[in-house]
Each structure stands twice: as structure tokens, then as C-alpha cells.
C-alpha positions as CSV (number, residue, x, y, z in Angstrom):
1,M,-49.9,-92.4,24.0
2,T,-47.9,-90.1,21.7
3,T,-48.9,-88.5,18.5
4,Q,-46.6,-89.2,15.5
5,D,-45.8,-86.8,12.6
6,D,-48.4,-88.6,10.4
7,G,-51.2,-88.1,13.0
8,S,-51.2,-91.7,14.2
9,S,-50.8,-92.6,17.9
10,Q,-48.3,-94.9,19.5
11,A,-47.9,-96.1,23.1
12,V,-44.8,-95.0,25.0
13,V,-42.4,-98.0,25.2
14,N,-40.8,-98.8,28.6
15,I,-37.2,-99.3,27.7
16,K,-36.4,-100.7,31.2
17,S,-38.4,-103.8,30.4
18,A,-35.6,-105.5,28.5
19,F,-32.3,-103.8,29.0
20,K,-30.0,-102.8,31.9
21,G,-28.0,-99.8,32.7
22,P,-28.6,-96.0,32.4
23,A,-31.4,-94.9,30.2
24,Y,-29.1,-93.9,27.3
25,V,-27.4,-97.3,27.4
26,Q,-30.8,-99.0,27.3
27,L,-32.0,-96.8,24.5
28,A,-28.8,-97.4,22.5
29,A,-29.3,-101.2,22.9
30,L,-32.9,-100.9,21.8
31,I,-32.0,-98.9,18.6
32,K,-29.1,-101.4,17.9
33,E,-31.6,-104.3,18.2
34,K,-34.0,-102.7,15.7
35,I,-31.1,-102.2,13.3
36,S,-30.0,-105.8,13.7
37,K,-33.6,-107.0,13.0
38,G,-33.8,-104.8,9.8
39,E,-36.4,-102.4,11.2
40,F,-33.9,-99.6,10.5
41,P,-32.2,-100.9,7.3
42,Q,-28.7,-99.9,6.2
43,G,-28.7,-96.4,4.8
44,S,-32.1,-95.5,6.3
45,R,-32.7,-92.4,8.4
46,I,-33.8,-93.2,11.9
47,P,-36.6,-91.1,13.5
48,A,-35.8,-87.6,14.7
49,E,-34.5,-87.2,18.3
50,V,-37.7,-85.5,19.5
51,A,-39.8,-88.4,18.0
52,I,-37.6,-91.0,19.7
53,S,-37.8,-89.2,23.0
54,K,-41.6,-89.2,22.9
55,T,-41.8,-92.8,21.7
56,Y,-39.6,-94.1,24.6
57,G,-40.5,-91.5,27.2
58,V,-37.0,-90.2,27.7
59,A,-35.4,-86.8,27.5
60,V,-34.0,-85.6,24.2
61,M,-30.5,-85.4,25.8
62,T,-30.8,-89.1,26.6
63,V,-31.5,-89.8,22.9
64,R,-28.5,-87.7,21.9
65,Q,-26.3,-89.7,24.3
66,A,-27.6,-93.0,22.9
67,I,-27.0,-91.9,19.3
68,H,-23.5,-90.7,20.3
69,V,-22.7,-94.2,21.7
70,L,-23.8,-95.9,18.4
71,A,-22.0,-93.3,16.3
72,E,-18.8,-94.0,18.2
73,K,-19.2,-97.7,17.3
74,G,-19.8,-96.9,13.6
75,I,-23.4,-98.1,13.7
76,L,-25.0,-94.6,13.2
77,R,-23.8,-91.6,11.2
78,R,-25.0,-88.0,11.8
79,V,-25.4,-85.8,8.7
80,H,-25.7,-82.1,9.6
81,G,-29.1,-80.8,8.3
82,S,-30.3,-84.2,7.2
83,G,-30.6,-86.4,10.2
84,T,-29.0,-89.6,11.6
85,F,-28.5,-92.6,9.3
86,V,-27.7,-96.3,9.7
87,C,-24.2,-97.1,8.5
88,G,-23.3,-100.2,6.5
89,P,-20.3,-102.4,7.4
90,D,-17.1,-100.3,7.1
91,W,-14.0,-102.3,6.4
92,S,-11.8,-99.3,7.0
93,R,-12.8,-99.5,10.7
94,A,-11.8,-103.1,11.1
95,A,-9.6,-103.9,14.2
96,F,-8.1,-107.3,14.1
97,N,-7.8,-109.4,17.2
98,M,-4.6,-111.5,17.3
99,G,-6.3,-114.1,19.4
100,G,-3.9,-117.1,19.0
101,L,-0.8,-115.1,20.0
102,L,-2.5,-113.4,22.9
103,E,-3.9,-116.6,24.3
104,K,-0.4,-118.0,24.6
105,L,1.2,-114.9,26.0
106,E,-1.5,-114.6,28.7
107,D,-1.1,-118.2,29.7
108,R,1.5,-117.1,32.2
109,K,2.0,-120.4,33.9
110,S,2.9,-122.0,30.6
111,V,5.2,-119.2,29.3
112,E,8.9,-119.1,29.7
113,I,11.4,-116.5,28.3
114,Q,14.9,-117.3,27.4
115,I,17.2,-114.3,27.2
116,L,19.5,-114.8,24.1
117,Y,21.2,-111.4,24.4
118,A,21.2,-108.4,26.7
119,G,23.6,-105.5,26.3
120,M,24.3,-102.1,25.0
121,V,24.3,-101.4,21.2
122,E,24.4,-98.3,19.1
123,A,21.1,-97.2,17.5
124,T,20.7,-97.8,13.8
125,E,19.0,-95.1,11.7
126,R,15.7,-97.1,11.9
127,V,15.9,-97.6,15.7
128,A,16.9,-94.0,16.2
129,D,14.0,-92.7,14.2
130,S,11.5,-94.8,16.1
131,L,13.0,-93.8,19.5
132,E,13.5,-90.2,18.5
133,I,17.2,-90.2,19.3
134,E,20.3,-89.8,17.2
135,P,21.9,-92.6,15.2
136,G,24.8,-94.0,17.2
137,D,23.2,-93.2,20.6
138,M,23.4,-96.1,23.0
139,T,20.3,-98.3,23.5
140,V,19.6,-101.4,25.6
141,C,19.1,-104.3,23.3
142,L,17.2,-107.5,24.3
143,E,16.8,-110.6,22.3
144,R,14.3,-113.1,23.7
145,L,12.9,-116.5,22.7
146,V,9.5,-117.1,24.2
147,Y,8.2,-120.7,24.9
148,H,4.7,-121.9,25.4
149,R,4.5,-125.3,27.1
150,G,8.1,-126.0,26.2
151,E,7.7,-125.1,22.5
152,P,9.3,-121.9,21.1
153,F,6.8,-119.8,19.3
154,L,7.9,-116.2,19.4
155,L,11.3,-114.5,18.8
156,N,11.6,-110.9,20.0
157,K,14.2,-108.2,19.6
158,A,13.8,-105.0,21.6
159,Y,15.6,-101.7,21.7
160,L,15.0,-99.5,24.7
161,R,16.1,-95.9,25.4
162,Y,19.1,-96.0,27.7
163,D,18.2,-94.4,31.0
164,P,20.0,-95.7,34.1
165,K,17.2,-94.3,36.4
166,S,14.4,-96.0,34.5
167,P,13.0,-99.4,35.8
168,I,11.8,-100.2,32.3
169,V,14.6,-102.7,31.5
170,E,13.8,-104.8,34.5
171,S,10.1,-104.6,33.6
172,E,10.8,-105.7,30.1
173,M,12.3,-109.0,31.3
174,E,8.9,-110.2,32.4
175,A,6.4,-112.1,30.3
176,S,3.7,-109.5,31.1
177,S,5.6,-106.9,29.2
178,L,5.1,-108.7,25.9
179,S,1.3,-109.2,26.2
180,S,0.9,-105.6,27.5
181,L,2.1,-104.3,24.1
182,F,-1.0,-105.8,22.5
183,T,-3.5,-105.5,25.3
184,G,-2.4,-102.4,27.4
185,K,-2.7,-104.5,30.6
186,D,-0.3,-105.2,33.4
187,N,2.3,-102.6,32.6
188,G,2.3,-99.3,34.4
189,F,4.9,-97.8,32.0
190,V,3.1,-98.2,28.7
191,K,0.5,-95.7,27.7
192,K,0.1,-96.8,24.1
193,S,1.8,-98.8,21.4
194,Q,1.9,-98.8,17.6
195,L,2.0,-102.2,15.7
196,K,2.7,-102.9,12.1
197,L,2.3,-106.4,10.6
198,E,4.6,-107.6,7.8
199,P,4.9,-111.0,6.1
200,C,8.5,-112.3,6.3
201,F,10.7,-115.3,5.9
202,L,13.0,-116.4,8.7
203,S,16.8,-116.6,8.5
204,D,18.4,-120.0,9.1
205,R,19.3,-118.9,12.7
206,Q,15.7,-117.6,13.4
207,A,14.2,-120.7,11.9
208,D,16.5,-122.9,14.0
209,L,15.5,-121.1,17.2
210,L,11.8,-121.4,16.4
211,R,12.2,-125.0,15.3
212,T,10.8,-124.5,11.9
213,Q,11.9,-124.2,8.2
214,P,13.5,-121.0,6.9
215,D,11.2,-120.9,3.9
216,R,8.0,-121.2,6.0
217,P,5.8,-118.1,5.7
218,S,6.0,-116.1,8.9
219,F,4.8,-112.8,10.4
220,M,6.9,-109.9,11.7
221,I,5.2,-107.5,14.1
222,R,7.1,-104.3,14.4
223,Y,6.2,-102.1,17.3
224,T,7.0,-98.9,19.2
225,F,5.6,-98.3,22.7
226,Y,5.2,-94.9,24.5
227,G,5.2,-93.8,28.1
228,Y,2.9,-91.4,29.7
229,A,4.9,-88.4,28.5
230,D,4.1,-89.5,25.0
231,E,7.8,-90.2,24.5
232,P,8.9,-93.5,22.7
233,M,10.5,-95.8,25.2
234,G,11.1,-98.9,23.2
235,T,10.9,-100.4,19.7
236,G,11.5,-103.7,18.1
237,W,9.9,-106.7,16.4
238,F,8.4,-110.1,17.0
239,M,8.7,-113.0,14.6
240,T,6.5,-116.1,14.7
241,P,5.6,-118.8,12.1
242,M,2.3,-118.1,10.4
243,Q,0.4,-120.9,12.2
244,N,0.9,-119.3,15.5
245,I,-1.4,-116.3,14.7
246,S,-5.0,-116.2,13.6
247,F,-6.6,-112.8,12.9
248,T,-10.3,-112.3,13.5
249,T,-12.5,-109.2,13.4
250,R,-16.2,-108.4,13.4
251,I,-17.8,-105.8,11.3
252,G,-21.3,-104.5,11.3
253,V,-24.1,-104.9,13.9
254,W,-23.8,-108.0,16.1
255,D,-26.3,-109.1,18.7
256,D,-24.0,-109.3,21.7
């Protein structure tokens, strides 16, 4: 039994009865469950760390770790001098999952890449700015058409820093290099990438390659990817008709 601030008593809860993992992970899951059930409503202050530690029979440090986990997920918010509060859904934290595009790219057995162009070109101002080189410097340019089950769905143009010693060009020829820009998987050269989504209309040539109409709404995804020295290694864009991408995200507290 533990004594609460109001003088009442409450039995210590065994957090190991319903959850798995280290104590702080179990406690985070339990607090999240209470939030999802409305026991800790949006905007409310959860009990103090000492009170939670007594209620669940864990160390105060365990409570702090659990709160940190939930704060990192945007579920809880610490306010210095006031306590810890339940956050509401925050649209500014939304991260969209480009599921339809990734599903096709990761279906390796059904993906084929046609190289439309491979050669050396001078960097435009935009490419030079992205790659942190001088306009007019030579870059390796790749233009690729990506097929899924025999149907073209993605047109890609890439500009890579020119480095005769780097194996990046050979790596970029593979299908895995495309999905790695979005997922971070299967490419030992890429540390991180930056993506920017823009609506666009296709030129006649681009529409012909993708077997669609020039006036059909489409997406352009501009990107720059970086190596482990935090130096930009490549930049470019993808184009695909709108129906090939669906964007989904989840905001708030979900019972996963």
C-alpha cells in the first residue's frame, strides 16, 4: 500500500503483469494506455514522478526514463516548475509515409531500371548549390526510368559529385539506391537525405516515358543525400503521376 497526497491509500501496481521489456518501457506503455483511455485527458497534468514511482513500485529514475520516452514521441510535455502534461495532437510533428511508392521500390523482384542517360555534365547553379560545388563543375548525371511489373511509374534524374575513387556511381545504378533515399536501408554510403515534395505537370517527353498525359497532376520529389562526412553526395528529383503515391500519417496516441 502507498499513501497518496490526499491521505488515501492505493495498492502498488505490478507493471510486469501486462507489458514486456525494461521497467521504464513497461511504465511508458502503461501511462500511454491511460492517456488513450482518457484517464489522463489532453492538457491534464499527470501525477508527480515521486507519486508515480510509489504507485508502481519503481525508482524515480525509471519514471523519468518513461516520461522521456513519451516526451520524445510528443505524447507528454515537461513544463519547468509546473509538471508534466499530456499533449494534444500536433500537426507540426506529422511525418508522412509514402507507402505506395515504397511498396513498389522495395518489391525488388518486380522492379527494373532503364538507364536513359549516363554521362558527365556541368553543374547548374541549383545543382551546384545542393552539392556545395561551383557552377560549371563536372558532375555525373543519371536519368533513369523505373518499372514495376513492366509498367513505368517513376522517372529519376540524379546528379552526383564527380569522384573517380568513389564507388557511389556503381551503387546508384542499383534499385536499392532509390528506396534507400526514403528508408535509409541497404545503402552503406547514405547517412541521411532531405526530401521536398512539389506538385508538377509533366512535359510531353516525361509523360510519354511514364505512359500518361502531360496535363495529368503529378508529384516531383526533390532530394539531396549526404555521406557520413555530412557532405552532399548527390541531388536530383523523382517524377511520378499522382496515383502512384498515397500519403498517410498518424497523429496523437494510438494503441499499437
